[in-house]
N, C-alpha and C positions, 0 to 999 in steps of 0.2 A: 504494500499499500504506500503510495507516494504521499509527500507532505501535502500536495494539492488535494488529494482525496481525503486526507485526514481533516483539512480545514472545511471541506465541503460537508462532511459528516458532522462536524461540530456545529457548523452553521445551520444545517437541517435540524439537528437536535435543539439548538437554541430557538429556532423559529417555531418548533412544535411546542416548546415550553412556553413561548410568549403567547401562542394561540391559546393554549390551556389556560394560561394565567387571565387573559382576556375574558374567556368565557366564564371563568370563576368569579371575577370581579363584579360581574353583573348581578351576582346573588348578594352582595355586601353593600349597603348604602355608603355613600362617600361621608365620611366624617372627619372633621378637622381635629387634629390631636389636642387633647386638653392640656392647657398650660398649667403647670403647678401653681398653686395659690401661694403668694407671698405670704410669709408668716408675719402676723401682727406682733408687735412688741407688747410687753406688759404695760407699759406706759400708755401706748395707744389704746389699749383695751380699756384701761381705767378711764381714760378721757372720753371714750365712746359711751361707756356705761353710766358715767357721771353718778357714782355711789355718793350718798348725802352724808355719810359719817364713817367712822373707823370700822363699825361692825359690818356695814355694807362693803367697804373696802377689803376686809378680811375675807368676806364671802367671794367677792369678785376675783381676789388673788387666787383663792382656792379653786374656783372654777377654771381660771386660766391655766392652773398648774396641771389640773385634770384634763383639760380638753386641748390645750396647745403645747404642754409640755410632756403629755402622755404619762402623768404620775398616777400611780394607782392610789396613792394616799399622800397626805402631807402632814407635817407637824407644825408646832409654833415657830421652830427655827426657819422652815421653809417659808412660812407667811411673813416673818421678819425680813428674810431675804427678798421676798416679792415686794414688800413696801419700799425696801432700799433701791431694788432694780427699777421700780416705777418712779423713782425720785419723790417718794411721799415720805412724810414724817413717820417713823415708826411708833406707834402708840406705846405708852408706858407699860401696859398689861395686855399683851397679845392673847395669852390664854383666857383672859376675861372676855375678849371679843369672840373667841371660839365658843366659849360656854354660852354666851348670849345668842349665838347663831343656833347652838344646839337646842337651847329653850325654845326658840322660835321655830324648830323643826327643819332648819336649813342645812345643818350638818349633823353628823353622827360619828361616834368613835368607830375606827376602823377595826377590822378583825385582828390585825397584828401591828405591833409596834414598828416604827421606823427609826433607824439610827438609835435605838434605845430609848425612844421617846414615845409618848402616846401619839397615835396618828388618828387622823380624821379623813372623812370623805364627805362630799356633798350628797344630800338627800335628792330625790327626784324633784321634790317641791323647792329646794334651794336651787337646783339648776334651772327651773322654770322661773323663778323669782329673778335670777340674774338674766336670763333670755328676755324677760319682759321689762328690762331695765328697772327693776325693783319695784314694779307695780303689781298689785293683786296678790 
């Protein structure tokens, strides 16, 4: 088999593949590739949600950690860091803000500790409260 014959065979094979691909493409609607969403910063998130006090800010930070940082739970130190990262004044008693959110039914204690400290998660009503911009 000469090189010219090899090239012809390769060309025929490619043409068959192109024809097959063209037929198959008719079964799939054209879609534009989805662009990855730019991650929002914790500061931007707090500014969007407009929490009215430190209790709501702590809840918003917990929400951010769960939804945007993929944390399965958070502790008081995580919330303190969240306040700092958002360039917000860290409240004197973050555990008190957690307890007030628990009393309102917006947070609950997690099953396991995190970094040797009590850990917390948002309840579904806490998530909805944040998603509704602290209304309802």
